[in-house]
C-alpha positions as CSV (number, residue, x, y, z in Angstrom):
1,X,16.3,-9.7,29.2
2,X,16.0,-6.6,27.0
3,X,14.0,-8.4,24.3
4,X,11.8,-10.1,26.9
5,X,11.0,-6.8,28.4
6,X,10.2,-5.3,25.0
7,X,7.8,-8.2,24.3
8,X,6.1,-7.8,27.7
9,X,5.6,-4.1,27.0
10,X,4.3,-4.8,23.5
11,X,1.7,-7.3,24.9
12,X,0.6,-4.9,27.5
13,X,0.0,-2.2,24.9
14,X,-1.8,-4.6,22.6
15,X,-4.1,-6.4,25.0
16,X,-4.8,-3.2,26.9
17,X,-6.1,-1.4,23.9
18,X,-9.6,0.1,24.0
19,X,-12.6,-1.1,22.0
20,X,-11.6,-2.0,18.5
21,X,-13.5,-1.8,15.2
22,X,-13.8,-2.3,11.4
23,X,-13.3,0.4,8.7
24,X,-16.1,3.0,8.2
25,X,-17.2,1.5,4.8
26,X,-19.1,-1.2,6.8
27,X,-21.3,1.5,8.3
28,X,-22.4,2.6,4.9
29,X,-22.9,-0.8,3.3
30,X,-24.4,-2.7,6.3
31,X,-22.0,-5.5,5.4
32,X,-19.4,-7.1,7.7
33,X,-15.6,-6.7,7.0
34,X,-15.5,-10.3,5.8
35,X,-17.8,-9.4,2.9
36,X,-15.2,-7.1,1.3
37,X,-11.8,-8.2,2.7
38,X,-9.8,-11.4,2.7
39,X,-9.2,-12.4,6.3
40,X,-11.9,-9.8,7.3
41,X,-9.4,-7.0,7.4
42,X,-8.1,-4.8,4.6
43,X,-6.6,-4.0,2.2
44,X,-6.8,-7.3,0.3
45,X,-10.2,-7.3,-1.5
46,X,-12.8,-9.9,-2.4
47,X,-15.1,-9.4,-5.4
48,X,-17.6,-7.3,-3.4
49,X,-14.8,-5.0,-2.2
50,X,-13.6,-4.5,-5.8
51,X,-17.1,-3.7,-7.0
52,X,-17.5,-1.2,-4.1
53,X,-14.3,0.6,-5.1
54,X,-14.9,0.7,-8.9
55,X,-18.4,2.1,-8.3
56,X,-16.8,5.0,-6.4
57,X,-17.3,4.1,-2.7
58,X,-21.0,5.0,-2.8
59,X,-22.8,1.6,-2.6
60,X,-24.9,1.4,0.6
61,X,-27.9,-0.3,2.2
62,X,-30.2,2.8,2.0
63,X,-30.4,3.3,5.7
64,X,-29.6,6.5,7.6
65,X,-26.0,6.1,8.8
66,X,-23.7,8.4,10.7
67,X,-20.6,9.8,9.0
68,X,-18.3,7.0,7.6
69,X,-15.3,8.0,9.8
70,X,-12.8,5.6,11.3
71,X,-9.8,5.8,13.6
72,X,-7.2,3.2,12.7
73,X,-4.0,2.6,14.6
74,X,-0.9,0.3,14.3
75,X,1.2,-0.8,17.3
76,X,4.3,-2.9,16.8
77,X,7.5,-4.5,18.1
78,X,10.5,-4.6,15.7
79,X,13.6,-6.8,16.3
80,X,16.3,-7.1,13.7
81,X,18.7,-10.1,13.7
82,X,21.6,-7.8,14.5
83,X,21.5,-4.3,16.0
84,X,21.5,-1.6,13.4
85,X,24.6,0.6,13.1
86,X,22.7,3.5,14.5
87,X,19.1,4.1,15.8
88,X,16.7,4.0,12.8
89,X,14.9,7.2,14.1
90,X,15.1,9.7,16.8
91,X,13.8,8.5,20.2
92,X,14.4,4.9,19.3
93,X,17.2,2.3,20.1
94,X,19.3,0.4,17.6
95,X,17.1,-2.7,18.2
96,X,14.0,-4.1,20.0
97,X,11.8,-1.1,19.4
98,X,8.1,-0.8,20.5
99,X,6.2,1.9,18.6
100,X,2.9,3.4,17.8
101,X,3.7,3.2,14.1
102,X,0.8,5.3,13.0
103,X,-2.7,6.6,13.9
104,X,-5.1,7.5,11.1
105,X,-8.3,9.4,10.9
106,X,-10.1,8.0,7.8
107,X,-13.1,9.1,5.8
108,X,-14.5,6.4,3.6
109,X,-17.8,6.6,1.7
110,X,-20.2,8.9,0.0
111,X,-19.5,12.6,-0.6
112,X,-21.9,14.7,-2.7
113,X,-23.3,14.6,-6.3
114,X,-22.7,10.9,-6.5
115,X,-19.0,11.0,-5.6
116,X,-17.2,9.0,-3.0
117,X,-13.8,9.1,-1.3
118,X,-11.2,7.3,0.7
119,X,-9.1,9.9,2.6
120,X,-6.6,9.7,5.5
121,X,-4.9,12.1,7.8
122,X,-2.1,10.2,9.6
123,X,0.0,10.7,12.7
124,X,3.4,9.1,12.1
125,X,4.5,7.8,15.5
126,X,8.1,7.2,14.2
127,X,8.7,10.6,12.8
128,X,6.3,12.1,15.3
129,X,4.5,14.3,12.8
130,X,1.1,14.6,11.1
131,X,0.7,14.3,7.3
132,X,-2.0,14.2,4.6
133,X,-1.9,10.5,3.6
134,X,-3.6,8.5,0.9
135,X,-6.5,10.3,-1.0
136,X,-8.7,8.7,-3.7
137,X,-11.9,10.5,-4.9
138,X,-14.1,8.8,-7.5
139,X,-17.3,9.6,-9.5
140,X,-18.6,6.6,-11.5
141,X,-21.3,6.7,-14.2
142,X,-23.2,3.5,-15.2
143,X,-23.7,3.7,-19.0
144,X,-25.0,0.1,-19.4
145,X,-27.8,-0.6,-21.8
146,X,-29.3,-3.8,-23.0
147,X,-26.7,-6.5,-23.0
148,X,-23.9,-4.0,-22.9
149,X,-22.3,-3.4,-19.5
150,X,-20.2,-0.3,-19.3
151,X,-19.0,1.7,-16.3
152,X,-16.9,4.8,-16.7
153,X,-15.5,7.1,-14.0
154,X,-13.4,10.0,-13.0
155,X,-10.7,9.7,-10.3
156,X,-8.6,12.2,-8.3
157,X,-5.8,10.9,-6.1
158,X,-2.4,11.6,-4.7
159,X,-0.5,8.4,-5.2
160,X,-0.2,6.2,-8.3
161,X,-1.9,2.8,-7.8
162,X,-3.8,3.9,-4.7
163,X,-6.9,3.9,-7.0
164,X,-6.2,0.4,-8.3
165,X,-8.7,-2.5,-7.8
166,X,-6.1,-5.3,-7.4
167,X,-3.7,-5.4,-4.5
168,X,-0.9,-6.8,-6.6
169,X,0.1,-3.2,-7.3
170,X,2.4,-1.4,-4.9
171,X,0.1,0.8,-2.7
172,X,-2.0,-2.0,-1.3
173,X,0.3,-5.0,-2.1
174,X,1.7,-7.5,0.4
175,X,3.0,-7.1,3.1
176,X,0.0,-5.1,4.4
177,X,1.9,-4.1,7.5
178,X,5.7,-3.5,7.6
179,X,8.0,-1.9,10.1
180,X,9.2,1.7,9.7
181,X,12.0,0.9,12.0
182,X,13.6,-2.0,10.1
183,X,16.3,-1.7,7.5
184,X,14.9,-1.8,3.9
185,X,16.5,-1.8,0.5
186,X,17.3,1.7,-0.5
187,X,16.7,1.4,-4.3
188,X,13.1,1.4,-5.4
189,X,11.2,2.2,-8.6
190,X,9.1,5.2,-9.3
191,X,5.9,3.2,-9.0
192,X,7.0,1.7,-5.6
193,X,5.9,4.6,-3.5
194,X,8.5,7.2,-4.6
195,X,5.7,9.6,-5.7
196,X,3.4,8.8,-2.7
197,X,1.6,12.1,-1.6
198,X,4.0,14.1,-3.8
199,X,1.7,14.3,-6.8
200,X,-1.9,15.0,-7.6
201,X,-3.6,13.1,-10.4
202,X,-6.8,13.4,-12.4
203,X,-7.9,10.5,-14.6
204,X,-10.6,8.6,-16.3
205,X,-11.3,4.9,-16.1
206,X,-13.7,2.4,-17.6
207,X,-14.9,-1.2,-17.0
208,X,-16.5,-3.0,-20.0
209,X,-18.7,-6.1,-19.4
210,X,-17.0,-6.7,-16.1
211,X,-14.1,-8.0,-18.2
212,X,-11.7,-5.3,-19.4
213,X,-10.5,-2.4,-17.2
214,X,-8.6,0.6,-18.6
215,X,-7.4,3.8,-17.0
216,X,-5.4,6.9,-17.9
217,X,-4.3,9.5,-15.3
218,X,-2.1,12.5,-15.5
219,X,-0.1,13.4,-12.4
220,X,1.3,16.8,-11.6
221,X,4.1,17.2,-9.0
222,X,3.3,19.2,-5.8
223,X,5.6,22.1,-4.9
224,X,8.1,21.0,-2.2
225,X,7.2,23.9,0.1
226,X,3.6,22.9,0.0
227,X,4.6,19.3,0.7
228,X,6.4,20.3,3.8
229,X,3.3,22.2,5.0
230,X,1.2,19.1,4.4
231,X,3.6,17.1,6.5
232,X,5.2,15.2,3.6
233,X,8.9,15.4,4.2
234,X,10.7,17.1,1.3
235,X,14.1,18.3,2.5
236,X,16.5,20.4,0.5
237,X,18.2,18.3,-2.1
238,X,15.2,16.0,-2.7
239,X,14.4,15.1,-6.3
240,X,11.8,17.1,-8.1
241,X,9.8,16.5,-11.3
242,X,9.1,18.5,-14.4
243,X,5.7,18.7,-16.0
244,X,3.0,15.9,-16.1
245,X,3.7,12.2,-15.3
246,X,1.2,10.1,-17.3
247,X,0.0,6.8,-15.7
248,X,-1.8,4.1,-17.5
249,X,-3.5,0.8,-16.5
250,X,-5.0,-2.1,-18.5
251,X,-6.4,-5.3,-17.0
252,X,-8.6,-8.3,-17.9
253,X,-10.5,-10.2,-15.3
254,X,-12.7,-13.3,-15.3
255,X,-14.7,-15.5,-12.8
256,X,-15.3,-19.1,-13.5
257,X,-16.5,-21.9,-11.2
258,X,-15.4,-20.2,-8.0
259,X,-12.1,-19.2,-9.5
260,X,-11.1,-15.6,-10.2
261,X,-8.2,-14.4,-12.4
262,X,-6.8,-11.0,-13.4
263,X,-3.9,-10.2,-15.6
264,X,-2.8,-6.7,-16.4
265,X,-0.2,-4.1,-17.1
266,X,0.5,-0.6,-15.8
267,X,3.1,2.1,-16.1
268,X,4.2,5.6,-15.6
269,X,6.8,8.0,-17.0
270,X,8.3,11.3,-15.9
271,X,11.1,13.8,-16.1
272,X,13.2,14.2,-12.9
273,X,15.5,16.9,-11.7
274,X,18.1,15.0,-9.6
275,X,18.5,16.5,-6.2
276,X,16.1,19.3,-7.3
277,X,18.9,20.8,-9.4
278,X,17.5,22.2,-12.7
279,X,20.7,23.4,-14.1
280,X,21.8,20.1,-15.7
281,X,18.6,19.2,-17.5
282,X,16.4,16.3,-16.7
283,X,16.5,12.5,-16.3
284,X,13.8,10.5,-18.1
285,X,12.3,7.7,-16.2
286,X,9.9,5.0,-17.4
287,X,8.3,2.2,-15.4
288,X,6.4,-0.6,-17.1
289,X,4.8,-3.4,-15.0
290,X,2.9,-6.6,-15.3
291,X,0.7,-8.1,-12.6
292,X,-1.6,-11.0,-12.0
293,X,-4.1,-12.1,-9.3
294,X,-5.7,-15.4,-8.6
295,X,-8.4,-16.1,-6.0
296,X,-10.4,-19.3,-5.2
297,X,-13.0,-20.1,-2.5
298,X,-13.4,-23.9,-2.4
299,X,-15.8,-23.7,0.6
300,X,-17.4,-21.1,2.8
301,X,-14.6,-21.0,5.4
302,X,-11.7,-21.2,2.9
303,X,-10.2,-18.5,0.7
304,X,-7.0,-18.7,-1.3
305,X,-5.4,-15.6,-2.9
306,X,-2.2,-15.2,-4.9
307,X,-0.6,-12.2,-6.6
308,X,2.5,-11.5,-8.7
309,X,4.0,-8.3,-10.0
310,X,7.1,-7.3,-12.0
311,X,8.2,-3.7,-12.5
312,X,10.9,-2.7,-15.0
313,X,12.3,0.8,-14.8
314,X,14.6,2.4,-17.3
315,X,16.5,5.6,-16.4
316,X,18.0,7.8,-19.0
317,X,20.4,9.9,-16.9
318,X,21.0,13.0,-19.0
319,X,21.1,15.2,-15.9
320,X,22.4,12.7,-13.3
321,X,25.5,11.8,-15.3
322,X,26.4,15.6,-15.4
323,X,25.9,15.8,-11.7
324,X,27.2,12.4,-10.5
325,X,26.2,9.2,-12.3
326,X,28.8,7.2,-14.3
327,X,26.4,5.8,-16.9
328,X,24.0,7.3,-19.4
329,X,21.4,4.6,-18.8
330,X,20.5,2.4,-15.8
331,X,17.7,0.0,-15.1
332,X,16.0,-1.5,-12.0
333,X,13.7,-4.5,-11.9
334,X,11.5,-5.6,-9.0
335,X,9.6,-8.8,-8.8
336,X,7.3,-10.1,-6.1
337,X,5.0,-13.1,-5.7
338,X,2.8,-14.0,-2.7
339,X,0.2,-16.5,-1.7
340,X,-2.2,-16.5,1.3
341,X,-4.8,-18.9,2.7
342,X,-7.6,-17.6,5.0
343,X,-9.5,-19.9,7.2
344,X,-12.9,-18.7,8.5
345,X,-11.7,-15.1,8.0
346,X,-9.7,-15.6,11.2
347,X,-6.4,-17.2,10.5
348,X,-4.4,-16.1,7.4
349,X,-0.9,-17.4,6.8
350,X,0.9,-15.7,3.9
351,X,4.3,-16.2,2.1
352,X,6.1,-13.9,-0.4
353,X,9.3,-14.1,-2.3
354,X,10.8,-10.9,-3.7
355,X,13.8,-9.9,-5.8
356,X,15.2,-6.7,-7.2
357,X,18.2,-6.3,-9.6
358,X,19.7,-3.8,-11.9
359,X,22.7,-2.0,-13.4
360,X,26.0,-1.6,-11.7
361,X,26.4,2.2,-11.0
362,X,28.1,3.2,-7.7
363,X,27.2,6.9,-8.1
364,X,23.5,6.3,-8.9
365,X,22.4,3.3,-6.8
366,X,22.7,3.4,-3.0
367,X,24.7,0.7,-1.3
368,X,28.2,-0.5,-0.7
369,X,28.5,-2.3,-4.1
370,X,26.7,0.1,-6.4
371,X,24.3,-2.6,-7.4
372,X,20.6,-2.4,-6.4
373,X,20.3,-6.2,-6.0
374,X,18.1,-7.4,-3.0
375,X,16.2,-10.6,-2.5
376,X,14.5,-12.6,0.2
377,X,11.2,-13.7,1.6
378,X,8.4,-12.8,4.0
379,X,6.5,-15.3,6.1
380,X,3.5,-14.0,8.0
381,X,0.6,-15.2,10.2
382,X,-2.4,-12.9,10.8
383,X,-5.1,-13.5,13.3
384,X,-8.5,-11.6,13.4
385,X,-10.3,-12.9,16.5
386,X,-13.5,-10.9,16.6
387,X,-15.6,-8.1,14.9
388,X,-15.5,-9.6,11.5
389,X,-18.7,-11.5,10.6
390,X,-21.6,-9.4,11.9
391,X,-22.8,-6.3,10.1
392,X,-23.8,-4.9,13.5
393,X,-20.2,-5.1,14.8
394,X,-19.1,-1.8,13.4
395,X,-17.2,-0.9,16.5
396,X,-15.0,-4.0,16.7
397,X,-12.2,-5.3,14.6
398,X,-8.5,-6.0,15.2
399,X,-5.7,-7.9,13.5
400,X,-2.6,-9.4,15.2
401,X,0.3,-10.2,12.9
402,X,3.5,-12.2,13.3
403,X,5.9,-11.5,10.5
404,X,9.4,-12.6,9.6
405,X,11.4,-10.9,6.8
406,X,14.5,-12.7,5.6
407,X,17.2,-11.5,3.3
408,X,19.7,-13.4,1.2
409,X,20.9,-10.2,-0.5
410,X,20.6,-6.6,0.6
411,X,21.5,-3.6,-1.7
412,X,24.0,-5.7,-3.5
413,X,25.6,-7.4,-0.5
414,X,25.2,-11.1,0.1
415,X,27.4,-11.8,3.1
416,X,25.8,-10.2,6.1
417,X,22.5,-9.7,4.4
418,X,20.8,-11.8,7.1
419,X,21.8,-9.1,9.7
420,X,18.8,-7.2,8.3
421,X,16.3,-10.1,9.0
422,X,13.4,-8.7,10.9
423,X,10.9,-10.0,13.4
424,X,7.8,-7.8,13.3
425,X,4.9,-8.2,15.7
426,X,2.0,-5.8,15.1
427,X,-1.6,-5.0,16.0
428,X,-3.8,-3.0,13.7
429,X,-7.1,-1.8,15.1
430,X,-9.9,0.2,13.8
431,X,-12.5,2.2,15.7
432,X,-15.7,3.5,14.2
433,X,-16.5,6.4,16.6
434,X,-19.9,7.2,15.2
435,X,-21.2,3.7,14.9
436,X,-23.3,4.0,18.0
437,X,-25.2,6.8,16.3
438,X,-26.3,4.7,13.4
439,X,-30.1,4.6,12.9
440,X,-31.1,1.2,11.7
């Protein structure tokens, strides 16, 4: 009865939601969501969406539009196969939780002097706090001449891979929605969100002949006191970083006969003070990753998309082994591969397999066994019923998602890993509050 009541409450919240909408980019471009996004809802991009991003969020239809501002929310129900040992957050139960996961105010589009931005301020409904979220500001320069096609740009952002054009990289990779109230593996690489909103980076990128993309960005850590003021939790004892963290990206892309492929590599390195303790020296961390994207549109109503990524992290624990770790070197590998099929930008089933594995080090890796090994799969069905195909429907878009996360191993444990299996029902909606002011 408890779960039935939770489902009923979830449905009442979802279907009783106010008018829903598409992201603010559509106001500026005059294009429907389905022009940019697979399944007519972000973040997964089609070619038009990638072009819009690499040119710095400034492309438009030349009409007088209202400010490109959107309000985006996420409502969900989370049920794990077995109740968690304790509630996952204050004000929630050990299972069957209905939540307003987040509410975002987003600016997406032109700024000044040819620059454009994607910027979010987020209310976290689980932590019940406000935070500065993803930020990406670009300024692109078209240096093409004759038969040479060259685009270069400057980029300023606060999360490695948020600026990336391919959603095989961590920030925008599948799954596009996931529960903040479900158990998740504790051991992740530096690239896998560890630095999100904790750094500021300035970089340069280039795209030659629409074929080769290269980028180099230098990130500087943000002071922990400032992070707390910005709503980014940084409690006492949190890791901190020393000096700049260089990030690089190289990719090759090609379109042929309706098919699109991309293959690339990216990485980051940095020096870490474990637990913020600077007395024992620094750890040296290096992430190197490979990624690939494949897309195919066999007919107008059909779109197939697949992605794969592998991240290899090496840790030289000069400081951690003084403080706690038993080894001088550890490593952690994370692999993911997903495929989705979108029909009429309405129904989008997706499937992913994932696996992480690494060294055995009980004093460095979290978990009962001291091994970071986790593996499993995600099966998902997304439904976008309206507000996706008309460029005039700037005030209407919503995505309903049914997702199942299954584990065969969780933080080194095989037996009982399935207790962490999670049913996640979610609704993401976007409202463009100024769309009614657009002058067409």
